[in-house]
PDB file of N, CA, C and O in Angstrom:
ATOM      1  N   MET A   1      19.836 -23.212  45.558  1.00  0.00           N
ATOM      2  CA  MET A   1      20.430 -22.055  46.254  1.00  0.00           C
ATOM      3  C   MET A   1      22.017 -21.826  45.984  1.00  0.00           C
ATOM      4  O   MET A   1      22.848 -22.681  45.677  1.00  0.00           O
ATOM      5  N   PRO A   2      22.165 -20.733  46.142  1.00  0.00           N
ATOM      6  CA  PRO A   2      23.717 -20.171  46.030  1.00  0.00           C
ATOM      7  C   PRO A   2      24.995 -20.875  46.623  1.00  0.00           C
ATOM      8  O   PRO A   2      25.343 -20.401  47.705  1.00  0.00           O
ATOM      9  N   GLY A   3      25.486 -21.535  46.315  1.00  0.00           N
ATOM     10  CA  GLY A   3      26.948 -22.156  46.957  1.00  0.00           C
ATOM     11  C   GLY A   3      25.927 -23.311  48.242  1.00  0.00           C
ATOM     12  O   GLY A   3      24.789 -23.635  48.579  1.00  0.00           O
ATOM     13  N   ALA A   4      27.233 -23.503  48.497  1.00  0.00           N
ATOM     14  CA  ALA A   4      26.950 -24.590  49.730  1.00  0.00           C
ATOM     15  C   ALA A   4      26.545 -24.126  50.902  1.00  0.00           C
ATOM     16  O   ALA A   4      27.044 -23.076  51.307  1.00  0.00           O
ATOM     17  N   GLN A   5      25.588 -24.793  51.665  1.00  0.00           N
ATOM     18  CA  GLN A   5      24.759 -24.116  52.901  1.00  0.00           C
ATOM     19  C   GLN A   5      24.630 -25.535  53.432  1.00  0.00           C
ATOM     20  O   GLN A   5      24.611 -26.633  52.876  1.00  0.00           O
ATOM     21  N   ALA A   6      24.512 -24.977  55.213  1.00  0.00           N
ATOM     22  CA  ALA A   6      24.492 -26.384  56.071  1.00  0.00           C
ATOM     23  C   ALA A   6      23.205 -26.047  56.917  1.00  0.00           C
ATOM     24  O   ALA A   6      23.215 -24.963  57.498  1.00  0.00           O
ATOM     25  N   MET A   7      22.244 -26.749  57.032  1.00  0.00           N
ATOM     26  CA  MET A   7      20.543 -26.328  57.640  1.00  0.00           C
ATOM     27  C   MET A   7      20.453 -27.371  58.541  1.00  0.00           C
ATOM     28  O   MET A   7      21.070 -28.424  58.382  1.00  0.00           O
ATOM     29  N   SER A   8      19.629 -27.119  59.597  1.00  0.00           N
ATOM     30  CA  SER A   8      19.458 -28.404  60.654  1.00  0.00           C
ATOM     31  C   SER A   8      18.202 -28.218  61.093  1.00  0.00           C
ATOM     32  O   SER A   8      17.847 -27.050  60.934  1.00  0.00           O
ATOM     33  N   ALA A   9      17.189 -29.081  61.705  1.00  0.00           N
ATOM     34  CA  ALA A   9      16.205 -28.814  62.325  1.00  0.00           C
ATOM     35  C   ALA A   9      15.947 -29.747  63.412  1.00  0.00           C
ATOM     36  O   ALA A   9      16.405 -30.890  63.406  1.00  0.00           O
ATOM     37  N   LEU A  10      15.045 -29.166  64.572  1.00  0.00           N
ATOM     38  CA  LEU A  10      14.479 -30.635  65.337  1.00  0.00           C
ATOM     39  C   LEU A  10      13.688 -31.830  64.658  1.00  0.00           C
ATOM     40  O   LEU A  10      13.520 -31.712  63.444  1.00  0.00           O
ATOM     41  N   GLY A  11      13.199 -32.914  65.244  1.00  0.00           N
ATOM     42  CA  GLY A  11      12.494 -33.646  64.601  1.00  0.00           C
ATOM     43  C   GLY A  11      11.271 -33.010  64.456  1.00  0.00           C
ATOM     44  O   GLY A  11      10.970 -32.222  65.352  1.00  0.00           O
ATOM     45  N   GLY A  12      10.373 -33.192  63.391  1.00  0.00           N
ATOM     46  CA  GLY A  12       9.043 -32.579  62.826  1.00  0.00           C
ATOM     47  C   GLY A  12       9.353 -30.997  62.342  1.00  0.00           C
ATOM     48  O   GLY A  12       8.495 -30.253  61.867  1.00  0.00           O
ATOM     49  N   GLY A  13      10.548 -30.697  62.530  1.00  0.00           N
ATOM     50  CA  GLY A  13      10.454 -29.068  62.178  1.00  0.00           C
ATOM     51  C   GLY A  13      10.402 -28.939  60.767  1.00  0.00           C
ATOM     52  O   GLY A  13      10.248 -29.993  60.150  1.00  0.00           O
ATOM     53  N   ARG A  14      10.498 -27.842  60.085  1.00  0.00           N
ATOM     54  CA  ARG A  14      10.565 -27.840  58.635  1.00  0.00           C
ATOM     55  C   ARG A  14      11.857 -26.669  58.223  1.00  0.00           C
ATOM     56  O   ARG A  14      11.886 -25.509  58.634  1.00  0.00           O
ATOM     57  N   LEU A  15      12.416 -27.019  57.727  1.00  0.00           N
ATOM     58  CA  LEU A  15      13.445 -26.197  56.584  1.00  0.00           C
ATOM     59  C   LEU A  15      13.221 -25.531  55.342  1.00  0.00           C
ATOM     60  O   LEU A  15      13.086 -26.182  54.307  1.00  0.00           O
ATOM     61  N   TRP A  16      13.169 -24.217  55.362  1.00  0.00           N
ATOM     62  CA  TRP A  16      12.713 -23.954  54.240  1.00  0.00           C
ATOM     63  C   TRP A  16      13.256 -22.408  53.555  1.00  0.00           C
ATOM     64  O   TRP A  16      13.405 -21.403  54.251  1.00  0.00           O
ATOM     65  N   GLN A  17      13.523 -22.457  51.976  1.00  0.00           N
ATOM     66  CA  GLN A  17      14.227 -21.086  51.851  1.00  0.00           C
ATOM     67  C   GLN A  17      13.402 -20.821  50.510  1.00  0.00           C
ATOM     68  O   GLN A  17      13.031 -21.741  49.781  1.00  0.00           O
ATOM     69  N   ARG A  18      13.082 -19.091  50.188  1.00  0.00           N
ATOM     70  CA  ARG A  18      12.430 -18.814  49.069  1.00  0.00           C
ATOM     71  C   ARG A  18      13.932 -18.403  48.721  1.00  0.00           C
ATOM     72  O   ARG A  18      14.786 -17.983  49.501  1.00  0.00           O
ATOM     73  N   VAL A  19      14.059 -18.688  47.005  1.00  0.00           N
ATOM     74  CA  VAL A  19      15.266 -18.404  46.172  1.00  0.00           C
ATOM     75  C   VAL A  19      14.661 -17.224  45.055  1.00  0.00           C
ATOM     76  O   VAL A  19      13.561 -17.431  44.542  1.00  0.00           O
ATOM     77  N   GLN A  20      15.237 -16.303  44.800  1.00  0.00           N
ATOM     78  CA  GLN A  20      15.047 -15.548  43.724  1.00  0.00           C
ATOM     79  C   GLN A  20      15.723 -16.444  42.654  1.00  0.00           C
ATOM     80  O   GLN A  20      16.746 -17.123  42.751  1.00  0.00           O
ATOM     81  N   VAL A  21      14.796 -16.248  41.501  1.00  0.00           N
ATOM     82  CA  VAL A  21      15.430 -16.883  40.218  1.00  0.00           C
ATOM     83  C   VAL A  21      14.775 -16.286  39.215  1.00  0.00           C
ATOM     84  O   VAL A  21      13.902 -15.455  39.463  1.00  0.00           O
ATOM     85  N   GLN A  22      15.156 -16.679  37.761  1.00  0.00           N
ATOM     86  CA  GLN A  22      14.831 -15.626  36.911  1.00  0.00           C
ATOM     87  C   GLN A  22      13.539 -16.434  36.356  1.00  0.00           C
ATOM     88  O   GLN A  22      13.583 -17.655  36.208  1.00  0.00           O
ATOM     89  N   PRO A  23      12.478 -15.725  36.085  1.00  0.00           N
ATOM     90  CA  PRO A  23      11.080 -15.990  35.690  1.00  0.00           C
ATOM     91  C   PRO A  23      10.947 -16.400  34.469  1.00  0.00           C
ATOM     92  O   PRO A  23      11.624 -15.835  33.610  1.00  0.00           O
ATOM     93  N   ARG A  24      10.232 -17.254  34.167  1.00  0.00           N
ATOM     94  CA  ARG A  24      10.130 -18.585  32.975  1.00  0.00           C
ATOM     95  C   ARG A  24      11.225 -19.256  32.392  1.00  0.00           C
ATOM     96  O   ARG A  24      11.318 -19.527  31.195  1.00  0.00           O
ATOM     97  N   ARG A  25      12.156 -19.550  33.380  1.00  0.00           N
ATOM     98  CA  ARG A  25      13.236 -20.489  32.875  1.00  0.00           C
ATOM     99  C   ARG A  25      13.020 -21.606  33.939  1.00  0.00           C
ATOM    100  O   ARG A  25      12.183 -21.462  34.830  1.00  0.00           O
ATOM    101  N   ARG A  26      13.917 -22.904  33.811  1.00  0.00           N
ATOM    102  CA  ARG A  26      13.810 -24.243  34.137  1.00  0.00           C
ATOM    103  C   ARG A  26      14.692 -24.654  35.445  1.00  0.00           C
ATOM    104  O   ARG A  26      15.880 -24.634  35.126  1.00  0.00           O
ATOM    105  N   TYR A  27      14.551 -24.939  36.512  1.00  0.00           N
ATOM    106  CA  TYR A  27      15.399 -25.141  37.606  1.00  0.00           C
ATOM    107  C   TYR A  27      15.486 -26.468  37.933  1.00  0.00           C
ATOM    108  O   TYR A  27      14.525 -27.155  37.585  1.00  0.00           O
ATOM    109  N   LEU A  28      16.509 -27.086  38.592  1.00  0.00           N
ATOM    110  CA  LEU A  28      16.508 -28.078  39.310  1.00  0.00           C
ATOM    111  C   LEU A  28      17.309 -28.273  40.362  1.00  0.00           C
ATOM    112  O   LEU A  28      18.414 -27.757  40.196  1.00  0.00           O
ATOM    113  N   LEU A  29      17.152 -28.873  41.473  1.00  0.00           N
ATOM    114  CA  LEU A  29      17.852 -28.994  42.958  1.00  0.00           C
ATOM    115  C   LEU A  29      18.743 -30.213  42.932  1.00  0.00           C
ATOM    116  O   LEU A  29      18.397 -31.382  42.765  1.00  0.00           O
ATOM    117  N   ASP A  30      20.108 -29.663  43.153  1.00  0.00           N
ATOM    118  CA  ASP A  30      20.746 -30.516  43.345  1.00  0.00           C
ATOM    119  C   ASP A  30      21.801 -30.576  44.675  1.00  0.00           C
ATOM    120  O   ASP A  30      22.716 -29.791  44.926  1.00  0.00           O
ATOM    121  N   ALA A  31      21.392 -31.708  45.402  1.00  0.00           N
ATOM    122  CA  ALA A  31      21.980 -31.168  46.755  1.00  0.00           C
ATOM    123  C   ALA A  31      22.491 -32.781  47.361  1.00  0.00           C
ATOM    124  O   ALA A  31      22.105 -33.879  46.961  1.00  0.00           O
ATOM    125  N   ARG A  32      23.392 -32.492  48.352  1.00  0.00           N
ATOM    126  CA  ARG A  32      24.044 -33.761  49.249  1.00  0.00           C
ATOM    127  C   ARG A  32      23.632 -33.907  50.560  1.00  0.00           C
ATOM    128  O   ARG A  32      24.057 -33.163  51.445  1.00  0.00           O
ATOM    129  N   VAL A  33      22.982 -34.641  50.729  1.00  0.00           N
ATOM    130  CA  VAL A  33      22.253 -34.608  52.285  1.00  0.00           C
ATOM    131  C   VAL A  33      22.212 -35.554  53.069  1.00  0.00           C
ATOM    132  O   VAL A  33      21.597 -36.565  52.730  1.00  0.00           O
ATOM    133  N   ASN A  34      22.826 -35.488  54.277  1.00  0.00           N
ATOM    134  CA  ASN A  34      23.357 -36.922  55.453  1.00  0.00           C
ATOM    135  C   ASN A  34      21.966 -36.611  56.287  1.00  0.00           C
ATOM    136  O   ASN A  34      21.678 -35.539  56.820  1.00  0.00           O
ATOM    137  N   VAL A  35      21.103 -37.933  56.264  1.00  0.00           N
ATOM    138  CA  VAL A  35      19.963 -37.779  57.132  1.00  0.00           C
ATOM    139  C   VAL A  35      20.653 -38.859  58.230  1.00  0.00           C
ATOM    140  O   VAL A  35      21.020 -39.982  57.884  1.00  0.00           O
ATOM    141  N   MET A  36      20.746 -38.455  59.316  1.00  0.00           N
ATOM    142  CA  MET A  36      20.914 -39.610  60.617  1.00  0.00           C
ATOM    143  C   MET A  36      19.790 -41.039  60.839  1.00  0.00           C
ATOM    144  O   MET A  36      20.097 -42.229  60.767  1.00  0.00           O
ATOM    145  N   ARG A  37      18.760 -40.582  61.056  1.00  0.00           N
ATOM    146  CA  ARG A  37      17.455 -41.224  61.401  1.00  0.00           C
ATOM    147  C   ARG A  37      16.308 -40.600  60.738  1.00  0.00           C
ATOM    148  O   ARG A  37      16.116 -39.416  60.461  1.00  0.00           O
ATOM    149  N   GLY A  38      15.591 -41.631  60.542  1.00  0.00           N
ATOM    150  CA  GLY A  38      14.290 -41.540  59.743  1.00  0.00           C
ATOM    151  C   GLY A  38      14.163 -40.894  58.336  1.00  0.00           C
ATOM    152  O   GLY A  38      15.168 -40.572  57.702  1.00  0.00           O
ATOM    153  N   LEU A  39      12.925 -40.716  57.872  1.00  0.00           N
ATOM    154  CA  LEU A  39      12.809 -40.064  56.557  1.00  0.00           C
ATOM    155  C   LEU A  39      12.939 -38.992  56.257  1.00  0.00           C
ATOM    156  O   LEU A  39      11.847 -38.526  56.585  1.00  0.00           O
ATOM    157  N   VAL A  40      13.520 -38.165  55.833  1.00  0.00           N
ATOM    158  CA  VAL A  40      13.411 -36.632  55.166  1.00  0.00           C
ATOM    159  C   VAL A  40      12.969 -36.495  54.021  1.00  0.00           C
ATOM    160  O   VAL A  40      13.460 -36.981  53.002  1.00  0.00           O
ATOM    161  N   ASN A  41      11.745 -35.636  54.126  1.00  0.00           N
ATOM    162  CA  ASN A  41      10.911 -35.419  52.846  1.00  0.00           C
ATOM    163  C   ASN A  41      11.435 -34.116  52.289  1.00  0.00           C
ATOM    164  O   ASN A  41      11.698 -33.154  53.011  1.00  0.00           O
ATOM    165  N   TRP A  42      11.570 -34.123  51.040  1.00  0.00           N
ATOM    166  CA  TRP A  42      12.046 -32.739  50.207  1.00  0.00           C
ATOM    167  C   TRP A  42      11.337 -32.326  49.223  1.00  0.00           C
ATOM    168  O   TRP A  42      10.672 -33.070  48.502  1.00  0.00           O
ATOM    169  N   SER A  43      11.462 -30.509  49.058  1.00  0.00           N
ATOM    170  CA  SER A  43      10.314 -30.398  47.726  1.00  0.00           C
ATOM    171  C   SER A  43      11.087 -28.893  47.498  1.00  0.00           C
ATOM    172  O   SER A  43      11.719 -28.110  48.207  1.00  0.00           O
ATOM    173  N   ILE A  44      10.650 -28.967  46.077  1.00  0.00           N
ATOM    174  CA  ILE A  44      11.201 -27.669  45.393  1.00  0.00           C
ATOM    175  C   ILE A  44       9.874 -27.114  44.263  1.00  0.00           C
ATOM    176  O   ILE A  44       9.298 -27.707  43.352  1.00  0.00           O
ATOM    177  N   ALA A  45       9.771 -26.107  44.662  1.00  0.00           N
ATOM    178  CA  ALA A  45       8.300 -25.597  43.924  1.00  0.00           C
ATOM    179  C   ALA A  45       8.161 -24.189  43.560  1.00  0.00           C
ATOM    180  O   ALA A  45       8.562 -23.275  44.281  1.00  0.00           O
ATOM    181  N   ASP A  46       7.501 -24.005  42.266  1.00  0.00           N
ATOM    182  CA  ASP A  46       7.109 -22.820  42.061  1.00  0.00           C
ATOM    183  C   ASP A  46       5.583 -22.434  42.732  1.00  0.00           C
ATOM    184  O   ASP A  46       4.912 -23.270  43.336  1.00  0.00           O
ATOM    185  N   ALA A  47       5.297 -21.483  42.587  1.00  0.00           N
ATOM    186  CA  ALA A  47       3.877 -21.344  43.071  1.00  0.00           C
ATOM    187  C   ALA A  47       2.999 -22.110  42.895  1.00  0.00           C
ATOM    188  O   ALA A  47       2.204 -22.313  43.813  1.00  0.00           O
ATOM    189  N   GLU A  48       2.851 -22.864  41.499  1.00  0.00           N
ATOM    190  CA  GLU A  48       1.923 -23.600  41.150  1.00  0.00           C
ATOM    191  C   GLU A  48       2.308 -25.136  41.276  1.00  0.00           C
ATOM    192  O   GLU A  48       1.562 -25.967  41.794  1.00  0.00           O
ATOM    193  N   ARG A  49       3.659 -25.441  40.698  1.00  0.00           N
ATOM    194  CA  ARG A  49       3.989 -27.069  41.027  1.00  0.00           C
ATOM    195  C   ARG A  49       5.207 -27.256  41.161  1.00  0.00           C
ATOM    196  O   ARG A  49       5.977 -26.306  41.017  1.00  0.00           O
ATOM    197  N   GLY A  50       5.683 -28.557  41.475  1.00  0.00           N
ATOM    198  CA  GLY A  50       7.008 -28.644  41.851  1.00  0.00           C
ATOM    199  C   GLY A  50       7.477 -30.095  41.736  1.00  0.00           C
ATOM    200  O   GLY A  50       6.882 -30.717  40.856  1.00  0.00           O
ATOM    201  N   ALA A  51       8.213 -30.642  42.276  1.00  0.00           N
ATOM    202  CA  ALA A  51       9.025 -31.919  42.764  1.00  0.00           C
ATOM    203  C   ALA A  51       9.258 -32.550  44.245  1.00  0.00           C
ATOM    204  O   ALA A  51       9.810 -31.765  45.016  1.00  0.00           O
ATOM    205  N   MET A  52       9.106 -33.154  44.499  1.00  0.00           N
ATOM    206  CA  MET A  52       9.476 -33.741  45.787  1.00  0.00           C
ATOM    207  C   MET A  52       9.931 -35.080  45.828  1.00  0.00           C
ATOM    208  O   MET A  52       9.893 -35.748  44.795  1.00  0.00           O
ATOM    209  N   GLY A  53      10.400 -35.609  46.992  1.00  0.00           N
ATOM    210  CA  GLY A  53      10.836 -36.538  47.469  1.00  0.00           C
ATOM    211  C   GLY A  53      11.211 -36.986  48.583  1.00  0.00           C
ATOM    212  O   GLY A  53      10.951 -36.306  49.575  1.00  0.00           O
ATOM    213  N   THR A  54      12.058 -38.487  48.767  1.00  0.00           N
ATOM    214  CA  THR A  54      12.120 -38.913  50.329  1.00  0.00           C
ATOM    215  C   THR A  54      13.459 -39.403  50.517  1.00  0.00           C
ATOM    216  O   THR A  54      13.910 -40.246  49.742  1.00  0.00           O
ATOM    217  N   ILE A  55      14.085 -38.985  51.406  1.00  0.00           N
ATOM    218  CA  ILE A  55      15.579 -39.583  51.608  1.00  0.00           C
ATOM    219  C   ILE A  55      15.483 -40.602  52.764  1.00  0.00           C
ATOM    220  O   ILE A  55      14.892 -40.238  53.780  1.00  0.00           O
ATOM    221  N   GLU A  56      16.058 -41.961  52.701  1.00  0.00           N
ATOM    222  CA  GLU A  56      16.500 -42.726  53.154  1.00  0.00           C
ATOM    223  C   GLU A  56      17.591 -42.369  54.351  1.00  0.00           C
ATOM    224  O   GLU A  56      18.514 -41.576  54.161  1.00  0.00           O
ATOM    225  N   PRO A  57      17.382 -43.010  55.523  1.00  0.00           N
ATOM    226  CA  PRO A  57      18.430 -42.666  56.936  1.00  0.00           C
ATOM    227  C   PRO A  57      19.745 -43.231  56.688  1.00  0.00           C
ATOM    228  O   PRO A  57      19.924 -44.079  55.814  1.00  0.00           O
ATOM    229  N   GLU A  58      20.589 -42.823  57.369  1.00  0.00           N
ATOM    230  CA  GLU A  58      21.885 -43.519  57.273  1.00  0.00           C
ATOM    231  C   GLU A  58      22.998 -43.687  56.430  1.00  0.00           C
ATOM    232  O   GLU A  58      23.938 -44.469  56.568  1.00  0.00           O
ATOM    233  N   ARG A  59      22.815 -42.982  55.667  1.00  0.00           N
ATOM    234  CA  ARG A  59      23.644 -43.054  54.627  1.00  0.00           C
ATOM    235  C   ARG A  59      23.325 -41.276  53.758  1.00  0.00           C
ATOM    236  O   ARG A  59      22.338 -40.549  53.875  1.00  0.00           O
ATOM    237  N   ILE A  60      24.728 -41.040  52.847  1.00  0.00           N
ATOM    238  CA  ILE A  60      24.350 -39.595  52.135  1.00  0.00           C
ATOM    239  C   ILE A  60      24.012 -39.453  51.261  1.00  0.00           C
ATOM    240  O   ILE A  60      24.772 -39.947  50.429  1.00  0.00           O
ATOM    241  N   SER A  61      23.006 -38.900  50.759  1.00  0.00           N
ATOM    242  CA  SER A  61      22.053 -39.622  49.377  1.00  0.00           C
ATOM    243  C   SER A  61      22.312 -38.025  48.370  1.00  0.00           C
ATOM    244  O   SER A  61      22.231 -36.943  48.951  1.00  0.00           O
ATOM    245  N   GLU A  62      22.518 -38.074  47.347  1.00  0.00           N
ATOM    246  CA  GLU A  62      22.546 -36.953  46.285  1.00  0.00           C
ATOM    247  C   GLU A  62      21.154 -36.850  46.056  1.00  0.00           C
ATOM    248  O   GLU A  62      20.547 -37.905  45.877  1.00  0.00           O
ATOM    249  N   VAL A  63      20.478 -35.690  46.025  1.00  0.00           N
ATOM    250  CA  VAL A  63      19.359 -35.447  45.607  1.00  0.00           C
ATOM    251  C   VAL A  63      19.180 -34.713  44.154  1.00  0.00           C
ATOM    252  O   VAL A  63      19.778 -33.694  43.810  1.00  0.00           O
ATOM    253  N   ILE A  64      18.539 -35.208  43.629  1.00  0.00           N
ATOM    254  CA  ILE A  64      18.648 -34.467  42.170  1.00  0.00           C
ATOM    255  C   ILE A  64      17.052 -34.306  41.757  1.00  0.00           C
ATOM    256  O   ILE A  64      16.551 -35.272  41.182  1.00  0.00           O
ATOM    257  N   SER A  65      16.332 -33.301  41.978  1.00  0.00           N
ATOM    258  CA  SER A  65      14.975 -33.021  41.429  1.00  0.00           C
ATOM    259  C   SER A  65      14.948 -33.436  39.845  1.00  0.00           C
ATOM    260  O   SER A  65      15.867 -33.660  39.058  1.00  0.00           O
ATOM    261  N   ASP A  66      13.133 -33.450  39.656  1.00  0.00           N
ATOM    262  CA  ASP A  66      12.720 -33.092  38.143  1.00  0.00           C
ATOM    263  C   ASP A  66      13.286 -31.574  38.040  1.00  0.00           C
ATOM    264  O   ASP A  66      13.960 -30.831  38.754  1.00  0.00           O
ATOM    265  N   VAL A  67      12.647 -31.508  36.762  1.00  0.00           N
ATOM    266  CA  VAL A  67      13.132 -30.171  36.404  1.00  0.00           C
ATOM    267  C   VAL A  67      11.900 -29.195  36.773  1.00  0.00           C
ATOM    268  O   VAL A  67      10.732 -29.533  36.584  1.00  0.00           O
ATOM    269  N   VAL A  68      12.202 -28.198  37.210  1.00  0.00           N
ATOM    270  CA  VAL A  68      10.900 -27.200  37.853  1.00  0.00           C
ATOM    271  C   VAL A  68      10.942 -25.708  37.125  1.00  0.00           C
ATOM    272  O   VAL A  68      11.753 -24.849  37.472  1.00  0.00           O
ATOM    273  N   ALA A  69      10.192 -25.556  36.318  1.00  0.00           N
ATOM    274  CA  ALA A  69       9.763 -24.415  35.687  1.00  0.00           C
ATOM    275  C   ALA A  69       8.999 -23.205  36.758  1.00  0.00           C
ATOM    276  O   ALA A  69       8.066 -23.441  37.526  1.00  0.00           O
ATOM    277  N   SER A  70       9.700 -21.846  36.552  1.00  0.00           N
ATOM    278  CA  SER A  70       9.289 -21.161  37.741  1.00  0.00           C
ATOM    279  C   SER A  70       8.957 -20.036  36.669  1.00  0.00           C
ATOM    280  O   SER A  70       9.714 -19.635  35.784  1.00  0.00           O
ATOM    281  N   GLN A  71       7.270 -19.485  37.021  1.00  0.00           N
ATOM    282  CA  GLN A  71       6.695 -18.542  36.532  1.00  0.00           C
ATOM    283  C   GLN A  71       6.906 -17.415  37.191  1.00  0.00           C
ATOM    284  O   GLN A  71       7.135 -16.415  36.510  1.00  0.00           O
ATOM    285  N   SER A  72       6.887 -17.320  38.382  1.00  0.00           N
ATOM    286  CA  SER A  72       6.988 -16.498  39.518  1.00  0.00           C
ATOM    287  C   SER A  72       8.185 -15.342  39.428  1.00  0.00           C
ATOM    288  O   SER A  72       8.128 -14.114  39.477  1.00  0.00           O
ATOM    289  N   GLY A  73       9.156 -16.156  39.292  1.00  0.00           N
ATOM    290  CA  GLY A  73      10.684 -15.629  39.530  1.00  0.00           C
ATOM    291  C   GLY A  73      11.060 -15.770  40.922  1.00  0.00           C
ATOM    292  O   GLY A  73      11.818 -14.929  41.406  1.00  0.00           O
ATOM    293  N   TYR A  74      10.473 -17.062  41.870  1.00  0.00           N
ATOM    294  CA  TYR A  74      11.073 -17.697  42.789  1.00  0.00           C
ATOM    295  C   TYR A  74      10.600 -18.964  42.722  1.00  0.00           C
ATOM    296  O   TYR A  74       9.614 -19.383  42.115  1.00  0.00           O
ATOM    297  N   LEU A  75      11.514 -19.633  43.507  1.00  0.00           N
ATOM    298  CA  LEU A  75      11.415 -21.278  43.962  1.00  0.00           C
ATOM    299  C   LEU A  75      11.516 -21.066  45.277  1.00  0.00           C
ATOM    300  O   LEU A  75      12.198 -20.161  45.758  1.00  0.00           O
ATOM    301  N   ALA A  76      10.781 -21.962  45.997  1.00  0.00           N
ATOM    302  CA  ALA A  76      10.537 -22.426  47.345  1.00  0.00           C
ATOM    303  C   ALA A  76      11.168 -24.121  47.685  1.00  0.00           C
ATOM    304  O   ALA A  76      10.587 -25.151  47.344  1.00  0.00           O
ATOM    305  N   VAL A  77      12.356 -24.055  48.360  1.00  0.00           N
ATOM    306  CA  VAL A  77      13.258 -25.106  48.715  1.00  0.00           C
ATOM    307  C   VAL A  77      12.960 -25.611  50.092  1.00  0.00           C
ATOM    308  O   VAL A  77      13.340 -24.871  51.000  1.00  0.00           O
ATOM    309  N   GLY A  78      12.339 -26.755  50.441  1.00  0.00           N
ATOM    310  CA  GLY A  78      11.778 -27.133  51.611  1.00  0.00           C
ATOM    311  C   GLY A  78      12.200 -28.855  52.084  1.00  0.00           C
ATOM    312  O   GLY A  78      11.959 -29.811  51.346  1.00  0.00           O
ATOM    313  N   TRP A  79      12.872 -28.974  53.471  1.00  0.00           N
ATOM    314  CA  TRP A  79      12.896 -30.057  53.818  1.00  0.00           C
ATOM    315  C   TRP A  79      12.692 -30.308  55.176  1.00  0.00           C
ATOM    316  O   TRP A  79      13.184 -29.625  56.074  1.00  0.00           O
ATOM    317  N   ARG A  80      11.786 -31.530  55.375  1.00  0.00           N
ATOM    318  CA  ARG A  80      10.866 -31.816  56.511  1.00  0.00           C
ATOM    319  C   ARG A  80      11.308 -33.205  57.186  1.00  0.00           C
ATOM    320  O   ARG A  80      10.834 -34.287  56.838  1.00  0.00           O
ATOM    321  N   PRO A  81      12.507 -33.007  58.435  1.00  0.00           N
ATOM    322  CA  PRO A  81      12.694 -34.159  58.947  1.00  0.00           C
ATOM    323  C   PRO A  81      12.140 -34.708  59.928  1.00  0.00           C
ATOM    324  O   PRO A  81      11.690 -34.054  60.869  1.00  0.00           O
ATOM    325  N   PRO A  82      12.101 -35.741  59.867  1.00  0.00           N
ATOM    326  CA  PRO A  82      10.912 -36.579  60.833  1.00  0.00           C
ATOM    327  C   PRO A  82      10.717 -36.216  62.141  1.00  0.00           C
ATOM    328  O   PRO A  82      11.533 -35.479  62.695  1.00  0.00           O
ATOM    329  N   SER A  83       9.510 -36.733  62.851  1.00  0.00           N
ATOM    330  CA  SER A  83       8.876 -36.585  63.846  1.00  0.00           C
ATOM    331  C   SER A  83      10.338 -37.195  64.959  1.00  0.00           C
ATOM    332  O   SER A  83      11.128 -38.063  64.588  1.00  0.00           O
ATOM    333  N   ALA A  84      10.405 -36.417  66.462  1.00  0.00           N
ATOM    334  CA  ALA A  84      11.087 -36.600  67.204  1.00  0.00           C
ATOM    335  C   ALA A  84      10.647 -38.638  67.705  1.00  0.00           C
ATOM    336  O   ALA A  84      11.289 -39.210  68.586  1.00  0.00           O
TER     337      ALA A  84
END
């Protein structure tokens, strides 16, 4: 995602953004995330495959994904906070 962005959601919600990229190139997600409670699942994916992980609560975490290749020219970046 271009530049720094702030996103928030209620418990059990989903944060999602589709980003246009150059097709047939490789990308990675580098983000700093502050999780107040519960586990947050994240993902970055092209239409076919991607990378995902989990962030632990009560600390600022830096997420660096595996490299994801984009065939379609778009990547979907998502975050799912825990249920309330």
